[in-house]
C-alpha positions in Angstrom: 83.2 -119.6 161.2 84.9 -117.5 164.0 82.4 -116.3 166.5 83.4 -112.9 167.9 82.5 -111.5 171.3 80.3 -108.8 169.7 78.4 -111.4 167.6 77.9 -113.6 170.6 76.5 -110.6 172.6 74.0 -109.7 169.9 72.8 -113.3 169.6 72.2 -113.6 173.3 70.4 -110.3 173.6 68.1 -110.9 170.6 67.2 -114.4 171.8 66.8 -113.7 175.5 65.6 -110.1 175.7 63.9 -109.5 172.3 62.5 -113.1 172.1 63.6 -113.5 168.5 63.5 -117.0 167.1 66.7 -118.8 166.0 65.8 -118.5 162.3 65.1 -114.8 162.7 68.4 -114.1 164.4 70.2 -116.1 161.7 68.5 -114.2 158.9 69.1 -110.7 160.4 72.8 -111.4 161.3 73.5 -113.3 158.1 74.9 -116.4 159.9 73.8 -120.0 159.9 71.3 -121.4 162.3 74.0 -123.8 163.7 76.1 -120.8 164.8 73.1 -119.5 166.8 72.5 -122.8 168.4 76.2 -123.2 169.2 76.3 -119.9 171.0 73.1 -120.6 173.0 74.3 -124.0 174.0 77.7 -122.6 175.1 76.1 -119.9 177.2 73.7 -122.3 178.9 70.6 -120.4 177.9 67.7 -122.9 177.4 66.4 -123.0 173.8 62.6 -122.8 173.6 61.6 -126.1 171.9 59.1 -125.7 169.2 56.6 -128.4 168.4 58.2 -130.3 165.6 56.1 -130.7 162.5 55.3 -134.3 161.5 57.6 -135.4 158.6 56.6 -137.7 155.7 59.7 -139.7 156.5 58.7 -140.6 160.1 56.8 -143.8 159.3 59.6 -145.0 157.0 62.4 -144.1 159.4 62.7 -147.6 161.2 63.0 -149.3 157.7 65.7 -146.7 156.7 67.7 -147.1 159.8 67.6 -150.9 159.6 68.7 -150.8 156.0 71.5 -148.4 156.6 72.7 -150.6 159.5 73.1 -153.5 157.1 74.4 -151.4 154.1 76.0 -148.2 155.5 77.3 -147.3 152.0 74.0 -147.6 150.2 73.4 -144.5 148.1 70.6 -142.1 148.9 69.1 -142.4 145.4 68.8 -146.2 145.7 67.3 -145.8 149.2 64.8 -143.2 147.9 63.6 -145.7 145.2 63.1 -148.4 147.9 61.0 -146.1 150.2 59.1 -144.6 147.2 58.0 -148.1 146.3 56.7 -148.5 149.9 54.6 -145.3 149.7 56.9 -142.4 150.5 55.9 -139.3 148.4 58.4 -136.7 149.4 60.9 -135.1 147.0 64.3 -136.7 146.3 66.4 -133.7 147.2 64.8 -133.2 150.6 65.1 -137.0 151.1 68.9 -136.9 150.5 69.2 -134.1 153.1 67.3 -136.1 155.7 69.3 -139.3 155.0 72.6 -137.4 155.5 71.4 -136.8 159.1 70.6 -140.4 159.8 73.4 -142.2 158.0 75.8 -143.9 160.5 79.2 -142.3 160.8 82.3 -144.4 160.6 84.7 -144.3 163.5 87.9 -142.6 162.5 90.8 -145.0 162.4 94.1 -144.2 164.2 97.4 -145.3 162.6 100.7 -146.2 164.1 103.9 -144.5 162.8 106.1 -147.4 161.9 109.9 -147.4 161.6 112.0 -149.9 159.7 115.6 -151.0 160.0 118.2 -150.1 157.3 117.9 -152.4 154.3 114.8 -154.1 155.6 112.0 -152.8 153.4 111.2 -151.3 150.0 107.9 -150.2 148.7 106.8 -150.2 145.1 103.9 -148.9 143.1 102.8 -147.6 139.7 101.7 -144.0 139.0 99.8 -142.9 135.9 101.1 -139.7 134.3 98.9 -139.2 131.2 99.5 -140.4 127.7 101.9 -139.9 124.9 101.0 -140.1 121.2 103.6 -142.2 119.2 102.5 -142.2 115.5 99.0 -143.7 115.5 99.4 -145.2 119.0 98.2 -143.5 122.2 100.4 -145.1 124.9 100.0 -144.5 128.7 103.0 -143.0 130.5 103.4 -145.2 133.6 105.9 -144.3 136.4 107.5 -147.2 138.2 108.4 -145.9 141.7 110.3 -147.8 144.4 111.4 -146.3 147.6 113.6 -147.6 150.5 111.6 -147.2 153.7 114.5 -146.3 155.9 116.4 -143.7 153.9 113.5 -142.7 151.5 115.8 -143.2 148.5 113.6 -143.0 145.4 114.1 -144.9 142.1 112.0 -143.6 139.2 111.6 -145.0 135.7 108.9 -144.5 133.1 107.4 -147.2 130.8 104.6 -147.3 128.2 102.6 -149.9 130.1 102.5 -151.7 133.5 102.8 -155.2 132.3 104.7 -157.9 134.2 107.8 -157.5 132.0 108.1 -153.8 132.8 107.3 -154.5 136.5 110.2 -156.8 136.7 112.4 -154.5 134.6 111.7 -151.7 137.1 112.7 -153.9 140.0 115.9 -155.0 138.4 116.8 -151.4 137.4 116.2 -150.2 141.0 118.4 -153.0 142.4 121.2 -152.1 139.9 120.9 -148.4 140.8 121.1 -149.0 144.5 123.7 -151.8 144.3 121.6 -154.1 146.4 118.2 -155.5 147.3 115.9 -154.8 150.3 114.9 -157.9 152.3 111.2 -157.3 151.8 109.2 -155.4 149.1 105.6 -154.2 149.8 103.3 -153.8 146.8 99.6 -153.6 145.9 97.6 -156.6 144.9 98.2 -155.9 141.2 98.0 -158.8 138.7 101.7 -158.6 138.1 102.3 -159.8 141.6 99.1 -161.5 142.9 96.9 -163.6 140.8 94.3 -164.4 143.5 93.8 -163.6 147.1 91.3 -164.8 149.8 92.1 -163.1 153.0 95.6 -164.1 154.0 95.7 -166.9 151.4 97.7 -165.4 148.5 98.5 -167.0 145.1 101.5 -165.1 143.7 102.2 -164.8 140.0 104.7 -167.6 139.2 107.1 -165.3 137.3 107.1 -162.7 140.1 107.7 -165.5 142.7 110.6 -166.9 140.7 112.0 -163.4 140.3 111.8 -162.8 144.1 113.6 -166.2 144.6 116.4 -165.2 142.2 117.0 -161.9 144.1 116.2 -163.4 147.5 113.7 -160.8 148.7 110.3 -161.5 150.3 107.3 -160.2 148.3 104.6 -159.0 150.5 101.3 -157.5 149.2 99.5 -155.1 151.5 95.9 -155.8 152.7 93.1 -155.3 150.3 92.1 -151.6 150.1 94.9 -150.8 152.6 97.1 -148.5 150.6 98.1 -146.7 153.9 100.4 -149.7 154.6 102.7 -148.5 151.9 102.4 -144.8 152.6 106.0 -144.1 151.8 105.8 -144.9 148.1 102.4 -143.2 147.9 104.0 -140.0 149.2 106.9 -140.6 146.9 104.6 -140.7 143.8 103.0 -137.5 144.9 106.4 -136.0 145.4 107.4 -137.1 141.8 104.2 -135.7 140.4 104.6 -132.3 142.1 108.4 -131.8 142.1 109.6 -133.7 139.0 106.8 -134.1 136.4 104.9 -130.9 136.8 105.8 -128.4 134.0 108.5 -130.7 132.5 109.0 -130.9 128.8 110.2 -134.0 127.0 109.9 -135.7 123.7 110.7 -139.4 124.2 110.5 -141.9 127.0 114.3 -142.3 126.9 114.8 -138.6 127.3 112.3 -138.5 130.2 114.1 -141.4 131.9 117.4 -139.6 131.6 115.9 -136.6 133.3 114.4 -138.9 136.0 117.7 -140.5 136.7 119.4 -137.1 137.2 116.6 -135.9 139.4 116.8 -139.0 141.6 120.5 -138.5 142.2 120.2 -134.8 142.5 117.1 -133.0 143.9 115.4 -136.1 145.4 118.6 -137.3 147.0 119.4 -133.9 148.5 116.1 -133.4 150.2 115.8 -133.6 154.0 115.3 -137.2 155.3 112.0 -137.4 157.2 113.5 -139.8 159.7 116.5 -137.6 160.4 116.0 -133.9 159.6 119.7 -133.2 160.3 120.7 -135.3 157.2 119.8 -135.6 153.6 118.3 -138.7 152.0 121.6 -139.3 150.2 123.5 -139.3 153.4 121.1 -141.7 155.1 121.2 -144.0 152.0 125.0 -144.3 152.3 124.4 -145.7 155.7 121.6 -148.1 154.5 123.3 -149.3 151.3 125.8 -151.8 152.9 122.8 -153.4 154.7 121.1 -154.3 151.4 121.3 -157.8 150.1 124.1 -158.5 147.7 123.1 -158.7 144.0 123.4 -162.2 142.4 126.1 -162.7 139.8 123.7 -163.2 136.9 120.7 -160.9 136.2 117.2 -162.4 135.9 116.0 -162.6 132.2 113.2 -160.0 132.1 112.6 -160.0 128.3 109.0 -160.4 127.1 108.4 -163.9 125.6 105.2 -164.6 123.7 104.1 -167.4 121.3 102.8 -166.1 118.0 101.3 -167.7 114.9 102.3 -166.7 111.4 99.3 -166.4 109.0 99.2 -166.5 105.2 101.5 -163.5 105.0 105.1 -163.6 106.4 104.4 -161.4 109.5 103.9 -161.9 113.2 101.8 -159.6 115.3 103.4 -158.2 118.4 102.4 -155.2 120.5 100.1 -153.6 117.9 102.6 -154.0 115.0 103.6 -156.6 112.4 107.2 -157.9 112.0 108.3 -159.7 109.0 109.8 -163.3 108.9 111.1 -165.4 106.1 108.2 -166.6 103.9 109.1 -170.2 104.5 107.7 -169.9 108.1 104.1 -169.1 107.2 101.4 -171.1 109.0 103.8 -171.9 111.9 104.0 -171.1 115.6 107.0 -169.1 116.6 108.3 -167.3 119.8 108.8 -163.5 120.1 111.5 -162.4 122.6 111.4 -158.7 123.0 113.5 -156.1 124.9 112.6 -152.4 125.1 114.6 -151.8 121.9 114.6 -155.0 119.9 112.2 -157.8 118.8 113.7 -161.2 118.1 111.6 -164.0 116.4 112.8 -167.5 117.3 112.0 -170.9 115.9 113.0 -173.4 118.6 116.5 -172.1 119.5 117.2 -170.4 116.2 116.7 -166.7 115.8 115.2 -166.2 112.3 114.6 -162.5 112.4 115.5 -159.4 114.4 113.8 -156.0 114.2 114.0 -152.7 116.0 111.0 -152.4 118.3 108.3 -149.9 117.3 105.9 -148.3 119.8 103.7 -147.1 117.0 100.4 -148.9 116.0 99.6 -150.8 112.8 103.1 -150.5 111.3 104.9 -153.1 109.2 108.5 -153.5 110.3 110.3 -155.5 107.6 113.6 -156.8 106.4 114.1 -156.3 102.7 115.5 -159.8 102.3 112.3 -161.3 103.6 110.1 -159.5 101.1 112.5 -159.8 98.2 112.6 -163.6 98.4 108.8 -163.7 98.4 108.5 -161.2 95.7 110.9 -163.2 93.5 108.5 -166.1 93.7 105.4 -164.0 93.3 106.1 -162.1 90.1 102.6 -160.7 89.8 102.8 -159.3 93.3 105.6 -156.8 92.5 103.3 -153.9 91.5 101.1 -154.3 94.6 104.2 -154.8 96.8 105.6 -151.5 95.4 102.4 -149.6 96.1 102.3 -151.1 99.6 105.9 -150.0 100.2 105.0 -146.5 99.0 102.0 -146.3 101.3 104.0 -147.3 104.3 106.7 -144.7 103.6 104.5 -142.0 102.3 100.7 -142.1 103.1 100.1 -139.4 100.5 101.1 -141.8 97.7 97.7 -143.5 97.9 95.9 -140.3 96.8 98.6 -139.6 94.2 98.2 -143.1 92.6 94.4 -142.8 92.7 94.4 -139.6 90.8 97.0 -141.0 88.3 94.7 -144.0 87.7 91.7 -141.8 87.0 93.8 -140.1 84.2 94.6 -143.5 82.7 98.3 -143.5 83.5 100.1 -146.8 83.9 100.4 -147.5 87.6 103.2 -150.0 87.2 105.5 -147.5 85.5 104.5 -144.7 88.0 105.1 -147.0 91.0 108.5 -148.0 89.7 109.5 -144.3 89.1 108.3 -143.3 92.5 110.2 -146.1 94.2 113.3 -145.0 92.4 112.9 -141.5 93.6 112.2 -142.8 97.1 115.7 -144.4 97.1 117.4 -141.3 95.6 115.7 -138.5 97.6 114.2 -140.0 100.7 110.6 -140.1 102.0 110.5 -136.5 103.4 111.6 -134.9 100.1 109.4 -137.2 98.0 106.3 -136.5 100.1 106.8 -132.7 99.8 107.3 -133.0 96.0 104.1 -135.2 95.7 102.1 -132.6 97.7 103.3 -129.9 95.4 102.5 -131.9 92.2 99.0 -132.6 93.6 98.5 -129.0 94.4 99.2 -128.2 90.7 96.8 -131.1 89.7 99.6 -133.0 87.9 99.7 -136.6 89.4 102.6 -137.7 87.2 106.2 -138.8 88.2 107.7 -136.2 85.8 106.1 -133.4 87.8 107.3 -134.9 91.0 110.9 -135.1 89.6 110.8 -131.5 88.5 109.7 -130.5 92.0 112.5 -132.5 93.6 115.1 -130.9 91.4 113.7 -127.5 92.0 113.9 -128.1 95.8 117.5 -129.3 95.4 118.5 -126.2 93.4 116.9 -124.0 96.1 119.2 -125.6 98.7 122.2 -125.1 96.3 122.9 -128.8 96.1 124.6 -130.6 93.3 122.3 -132.5 90.9 121.8 -136.2 91.5 123.6 -138.5 89.1 122.5 -142.1 88.8 124.9 -144.6 87.3 122.9 -147.5 86.0 125.2 -150.3 85.1 124.1 -153.7 83.9 123.8 -156.3 86.6 126.9 -158.1 85.4 129.9 -158.7 87.7 132.4 -158.4 84.8 131.2 -154.9 84.1 130.6 -153.7 87.7 134.0 -154.8 89.0 136.1 -154.0 86.0 139.2 -151.9 86.7 139.5 -148.9 84.3 143.1 -147.7 84.0 143.5 -144.0 82.9 145.5 -143.3 79.8 149.0 -142.0 80.2 149.0 -138.3 79.3 152.7 -138.0 78.7 152.2 -138.6 74.9 150.0 -135.5 74.8 152.7 -133.5 76.6 155.2 -134.5 73.9 152.8 -133.4 71.2 152.4 -130.1 72.9 156.1 -129.5 72.9 156.5 -130.3 69.2 153.8 -127.8 68.4 155.0 -124.2 67.6 153.1 -121.0 67.4 153.9 -120.8 63.6 152.1 -124.1 63.1 148.9 -123.3 61.3 147.2 -126.1 63.1 148.2 -124.8 66.5 145.3 -123.5 68.7 145.7 -121.2 71.6 
């Protein structure tokens, strides 16, 4: 609070001339008692000391001070319980107020402003930016941020987790974007980098240590609870949060990363460099880039590798989803090698299956050949397999088939018809037609087909024509030669208008 000359004059007059108490002056002038005491102390007027009333805390104060000396961060609620058990009967709220007066204050720490040489140091950290819902999966949006300490050049990329594989991918992508590697990289003591630490004794993650050896940089974790040692990347994350992410719209991680790359080379690179306000970050980076370590000729393999076991069904579980394998590999241990886009399943050195990677949860990603081979051997499983395929493509089909079963319809025939319509019309159209049929309380494939054709007519599309030929190569590959129509032209010339058999 700012103490004006007028307020100071009133306080001194009321205290010295009118003999008002400090509390009375504070009440009448609507200021805090500490303001009154500050004015009196500054003016040199002696404050009449009043006889202090004995406090319930007095006899427990030596115990409290000794405890706080040993455990300065002990909470007031825990301390209250300890003195209450020893006979203190004061209220907890007033006790907290008194403890705040006696708690030892930590000495403020002063920090040096450090400068680094060009190409000498990079700092890296993760930032959490909320979650994204992909199907049934709620995935965290994690920002990998690396900054060069000299030029403050920022590299930013978003991932759906902060596992070791993405930690290494972020490093490699930053090195490729900068065209070089800093000699030292500061990081937190996160599990991707440090497995165990006792003081200065550090046990690095073997994969991270091997990665650092490949790119020839020194990994250096900061001290425990010493985030200030990597303040440049901490400020960079705050800058990303305020200047890039706030108010931004995006639909996929790939789209967000595309925007992040443009931002790093645009707005972030054109900002003023804190080390040299006369130049931009991009200009200083041009000076620093030749001082970076040269990239090795071959990149480090950063794909995820994980051993998986195939159960009774021909699927392996990886990252919350099931991926199909040939049924001959059940009850075996295989290896999953995954990039951000593809999942490869390997037996020894042989790739037995490849699938597009899904970030959803609880999905079955399949190759038709894997399931077709198993279905051919399991004839009785065809109906259930068809229902399962419908459920994966159209969740509404479970309700449709349930109502059809209640009416006594043959589920095998209905399933076959719906699968045929799924191939012809696609999942989106079939689901809409199913919903319309259920709204009319007609859970039958004929009703679904009518709805599909009606929707096709509304879009003015041609009717669908299915050509069902026998599964016989002699028929499917037969060449049909059209008849020569010259004979009909000759007949037309021989016909005259007087011919009674002539038709106009």
